Phi, psi and omega in degrees: 000151184269171177300322177294320174298317181293324174299317184292323177301313183298328177296320177290324180300318181299318177297316180306309183291329182278343181248357188050048186275101179297328178292318178294322177300315180287338169288325187264337188245131178299138175300339184263355179303137175236125185240123174272136180205151181297344186272359186218131176287346177236153179299144179271143188243138175062195181293323177298314179299318179298315183291344176293332172292316179298313174307316181298317185292321183291342180293333180253342184220082187297337180254018182307138179220151177243140182224125174291125176258320176213145180223131176229126179237142181211126184047243185256021180240136169233130177259136179233135172254115182258153160254125178244126183217159181177185179238133181280091185238015171210165180299140182219115179056038179083357179267119178304153179302137183246350182074357181288150180258156178220154170220116183228145177269133180226149184237130175230150174239131183248138181244136184248145172273185183293342180269005178083018182256148179289132178239352179197155181219119173250124184252138169283159178293091177261346186300330187289330173299319181293308184302317179296320182296330180260010176077018181279343181207166177244000000 
């Protein structure tokens, strides 16, 4: 698959994470993909595994949304600079709801297999910006 096709997948991916669309997740993410994340001691698998991270975020920020700001692709890798925003209206990492809103820039690198499906996602540490925005750390 080419870089333009991978970019097209990422536009659909943006819709998928903002709508929690499991069918779209299964279309875009390989069933064999394994994602490591601080919220799980074992890798999360496939589209359902990926959406479990989104569900975790929604437990603390029910209106969380991601917006692609910049996208660069080369070979089987796409780098995305996201804006992630929401309102802290549920318990998150043991922190009671504050009602505070946040808007944070986060960076992810997505890796594709030969069939144009996402097989990995490496995230830069964006969580600290969210925690600062809700007053959980300084």
